[in-house]
N, C-alpha and C positions, 0 to 999 in steps of 0.2 A: 603560252596560252593555248589554249584549246579551240577548235572552230567547229561549229555543227552547221550544214546547209539543209536547208528545209528544200526537199522536194517534193512538192506535190501538185495541187491541181487536177480538175475533174476533165478537162479537156473541150470546155466548150467554147470559149471567149475565142481561141480561133480554130472555130472549127470550118471546112470539114478537113484539115490539115492535123490536127491536133483533135485526140480521141482520149479514153479513160487510159491507155497505155501509153500513146505519146502527147504528153502535154507541152504545153507550149514550148519550155526550156529543152526540147530535144529535136524542133523543127532545123533543118539546115539551112537556113537561107539566108544569112550573114556571111561575110567575106573576109578572112583572115589574111595576116601580114604576106602570103604567097597567093592573095586571091583564089584560094579555094572555098568552099563553101563549108560552112562550120554551122553550130547549134550554139543557142545561148550557154547550155551548161559545159559543152569545149572550150567557148571562149573563158569563161567564167575561171575554170579550172585553168586553164593556161595561163592567164594572169597571176592567179594565187601562187602557180609553181614557180613563176617569174621573182618573184620574193618567199620561195623557199617554204611555204606555208602549206602546201599540199600533206607533208608528212604529218602533220598536228590537226588534219582537220578530217573529219567525219559526214557522212552525208545520211541523214535522216528521208527514208522513203517508203510509200507502199510497197508490197511484193511485186505487183503488177510493172513495177518500173524497174525492178532489177538488173533486169536483163538488157533493157536499155541502157542506164548508166553506164553498165560495164563494157557493153557495146561502143559506148562513145569515149568513154575515159580509159578503160582499162579493168581489167579482173582485179588490180591488186589496191583499188581503193577499198577505205574501210566504209561498208554499208550498214545502217541498222534499220533492222527491216520492221516496221508495223504491222502486227500482226492484222490488223483493221484498221481503218481511217477512223480519226477520233479526235480531229482537230489539232491546234499547235502545242497546246499544255500537254495532251499525253507526247507528243511527240517528242518535244522536248526534253518531259522527265524519263522519255526511256532512253533518249540519248545520255542524260545526264550520268542513268544507272550505268550506263555502258561505260561511262568514262572513270565513273567508281570505282567498279567491282571487278571489269574486266582489260582496263587498261592501269588502275591504281594510281588514279590521278587523286592527289591531294584536296583537303576539303579547301585549301586557299586558293586552289587553281582557277585563274580566272579563265569563263568560256564564253567566247563569242557566238552570236548566233545571226544568221543572214538568210535571205532567199538565197536559190541556187542561179537564179536568173537575172539578176540587176544590170542596166547597159550602161558600164560606167567605164573611167581612165583608170589606168593600171595606180594611180596617185591614192583611189578612193581606198584599195586596200591597206596600204602604207597607212591611210589615217585610223582605220581598223583598228591597228596595233596602240593606237593610242588608249582605245578604253581600257586597256590595262594598265596602264599609266593613271588613268585617272582614278581607276577603281582602288588602286593601292596608294593615291596620296591624297585620298579624300573619303569622307566616311561614308561616301554614298551606297547604297544597296543595287543601285543598277543604273548602268552607264548606255546612254544613246547614243546614236550618231544622226545628226541631223542636217539635210540640204537646205543650202541656202535658196530660197523659192527666187524663182526668175521673173515669175508672173503669179497672178492669184488664181491659182487651177482647183476648180473645182471636184478633180479627180482624186486628188491625195489627201492623207489625214494632214493634221499639224500638229508640233508640238511648239506649245505656248509657254514661254520663259515667264521667271517671277525677274524683271528688267533688275530690282533695288539688290537683288542677291548674285545677280548674273556677272560675269566677265566676258572680256571677246574670248576667251581659252573654253572657259568653261561655263555652259549656261545651267541655270539652277530651273528644275521644270515646276510649273506650274501645275497646269493641266493640260487636257490633250484636246482639241478639235478634229472630229470626222467629217472629210467631204462637206465643207461648207457651200453657202452658194458664193457666187462672185463677188457680191457685194460684201458680204461677210467676210470673205478672202482679203478684201482690201483691207481691211480694218486688221486683221491679224498681219497682214505682211508691215503695216505701221506699228503693230505690235512686237515685231521683231522675232516672230514666231519663223519654225524651222519646218520644212517639209519631212513627216514621218518615213523612212525609208524601210522602215522593219530591220532596223540593224541595231544589236542591244549588246550587254554583256553583262554578266555578274558572276559571282563568286561561288563554284561550285555546292559550296555547303547551303546555299540560298534554298537550293532545289531539292538537296537531301535532305535538308531538316524537314522542308515542307512535305516531303514524301513520309517522313517519320512521324511530324505533328499527325497525318491522316491515317497513320497505321496501316501504310502502305509498303511494299518492299522496296528496299534499296540495290537488293542484288537484279543484276541484269537478266537472267535467265526466269526469274522467281516472278518479276514484275511482268517481262513478256507473257509467260503464261496465264496472269492473271490480268491481260492489260486490259480488258471490260471493268475491272474496276475503278479505272482511273476516269473522273468526269471528261465528259465531252465537250470540252470547252475550249475556247482561245486562250492563248499564255495573255494576252492582253486583259481578258476579264479576270483569269484566274491569278496574277500575279502581278500585273503593272498597274491596275487599279487600286490594288492594296496594298500598295508600296508607298511610303512617303517620302522618301529621301532619294531621288531621283535628278540626276543631271545629264547631259548634252552635251556633244562636242559638234559643232558647227562644221561642215563638208562645205567648201566654196566651188569645187569643178562641176562639172557634167553627169548630168544622172538621170536616168530615163526608165521608166516600167514598159518593156515592151510587149503588154498583155492585149494589146488591140489592135487590128489589122493596121488603122491609120498610121499608130506610132511604128510599128511592125516596119511597116513599107517604108517608112523614111529612111531607114538605117538598112536598107538591104542592098544596095549600092548596083543593083540593075532593075529594069524593069518588067524581064521575061524572066521567069524560069520553067522549063520545059519546051515542049511543043505547042506553040505558040506564037502569034504576029499580030501587031497593033498599029492601025493606019496613024500617018503621019498627022492628022486633026485631031486625034485621041490624046489629051495633054495628061500628064499625072495620071496615068492608067498603068496600074501594076498586074499581070496575070502570072500565078504561080501554077503549075499543071503536073501533077502525078501520074496522069494517065497516058495510054498510048494513043488516044486520037488527041490531032489538033483542036486548037481554042484559036478564034479570031477575033477581034473587036474590031469596030468601023464605027467611028464619027460618035464615040461616047468618052468622055473625059471624068477626070475625078471620080474613077470607080475601082475596082478591085476583084478582079476573078478568080475564084481558089479550088480547084478541083483536086479531087484523089479518090481513092475506091470506097472511102466514108461518106461522100456527097460533092455537089458544088455547090459552090455559093456566089453570086454576082450582087454587088451590093455598092451605092454610095458610102464614099471613105469615111465621109462623117455620121453616117449612120450606123458605119460599122461596129460601133463599141454595143450595139443593143444587139448584136447577133445571137446573145445566149436567150434573149427573149424569145428568139424565134425555133431555137432549136433546143433549147435546154429539156422540152420534154422528149425528145427522141432516145430510145431506147435500144440499141442495136449491137450487137460485138464488133470491137473492132476489125475494121477491116484491112489493115496495115499496121506492122509491127515491127520494131526490129529485136532481135536476140542478141544472146550472145555468139551465136554463130553464123549471124546473117540476118535474113529479112524472108517475111512472107506477106503476099497480096491475096486478100479473099478476091477471085473471079468472078464466083457465083454460090449462092445458097440458096438451096431451093426445099420446102417442105410438102409432102403430100398427105392425102386426106388420111390415108392409113397409117399415119405416124413414121413410115420412111422419110428422112433427109439424106438429101447429098448437097456436099460442100465440094467445091474445086476452090484448089488454091493454086498460087504460083508460088515455087520454094527456092531461095539462093541460099548455100552455106559457100561461106569464103572460102579460099583454101586453108586447108592444115586445119579447119574447123570440124567439128562435129556434133550430131544429133545426140540426144542420151541413149540409153539401153533402155528400151520401154514394150509396154504392150499395150491393148485398150482392150475394154469387154464390149465394146458399147458398137464397135464401126468394124469395117474392113477398108483397106487403102488401095488403091490401083498407082501405081508410081509412074511416069512416062519420063524417061531421063531427056532432056532436051539440048544440055550444054555440059560441057566439061567431061571430067573421070574422077570416079570414087570409089570407096568400098563398102561395101553390104554385110552386114553380120545378120542373118535370117536362117532361123533353125538351128544355132549354133555353128554354123557353117561362115566360111568368108566367100564373098564373090566379088569382082571388080564388075563396077557398070560406067557403059558409056554412052555419049549420046545414041538415042533410038533405042535402048534396051526399055522393056516393061517389066515392071517388078510387082506381084501381087503377093500383101501382107494380109492374109486373114485374120478375124478376130482371135485374140487370145497369144497370139504367134510374138514373142519375141523379138526386137529389131533393133538395129541403129546403122548410122550411115556415117561414113568419115569422106570430108572431100579433098581429094588427091589435088585436084584444080579447083578453081572457082567451078560448084557445079550445083546446075538450076534444072527441078525436074517440076512436072505437075502434077499437083497430088487430087485424088477425086478421093474421097473419102463416102460413105454408103452406109448406114444403119439409123438407129433408132434415138440417138441423142448424142449429137455433136458438138460435145463441149470439154474445155482444156483440162479440164477435171477427170476427163477419161484418160488421162495421159499418165502412165501409171511408170513412172522412173524408177528401174533398179541401179543404174550406174552413171554417171554422168561423163566422166573423161576418159580419152579414148585408152589413154595406160590401163585404167582398171576394165574397160572391157576388154580388152586382149588377155589381159591376165587371166581375168574368169575363162572367157572361151577356150585358152590352150590349156589350163587348169582342167577344164573338161574334158578335152580330146585325149588325155594322156589313161 
């Protein structure tokens, strides 16, 4: 069985900690068994690893999240990069073409699809494996996993069974109901409906045949190059609603979607992260502070305060699911990002009337990691080393840098840096177009960089 984990999200529901680059699955606010902070994707990947499932798993994501994934769960994970965001059907179709043409999977291979961020017990993923048996032992075209509801929720979709054709082990699906009102949800529970947790499986042939019917490429590289030809539509609308023979298996354990601040704080294990304090009469109050200034809450209960370089949110917990309504229109660059080499935080971004921009970043490169060999056409940079030791390649010459050193990087000059110890510096960019697209990468690994530099010096 192959697994496809879908990693997407626009980063608005858990604003300001989440943004277009750091969606909710990457927020390190949960505790692992060693009481260390971990993200949802780290938790899920660890659970899959316990069951030996990571070897057969790939993650489908956008290019803005690739480095975050590699930073949190390692560079060896198989990542399928969507050329652009086009909804779940194109993402799954691209993943299917990868399994088919790159990994050589047979058309009869069962493919399981799940979100990258469910908050579940380990047994959930063991139950996932049962989907393969169901598809092989029945004539079903699609098999889903549904969660046994514990209350009539208005937040989740429901899988409604055909009771007469169902058993305790396998549910024959009649239809689906999206986020009903509480009264209707009560009726659905009486009809033995299940919460739809977004987990399903199919034989690879189903998607490959669909691509062939649409006269679309089944080769991964060709489909990726022609990704815009895929309809911008969800898998539910394009496949599920057009499939007649669907079954589901029930899961009776704990399952949560930590997609809003009120549900996420229920599982945090601590009320304060970062520089903060709360008065004793403030009950059920959480503070998550990524800034270097302290936050204090006095006499307020049932609230959340979240602060990051992207903004500050103060909200009543019950109102917190509405945060997207308030900030959905905001259009700003991510002010904090994790990368394969470490992280950066934007300290200030100023635009002047003459078109000049100044962007100040605090950059941290983990020991042994490096920034790529690159140049910029629209900006110059000044680096002030504030912590650690590293090696810089500038103008084809290596030099050691330490705390207190100041490095000038003119426009068009190729440069790279590697951290010997954890290296931190303040970068001031000055130019006319301070965008990521002006990072023109030549080489990625330090081994390649050294090899080319020594070759030029001979």
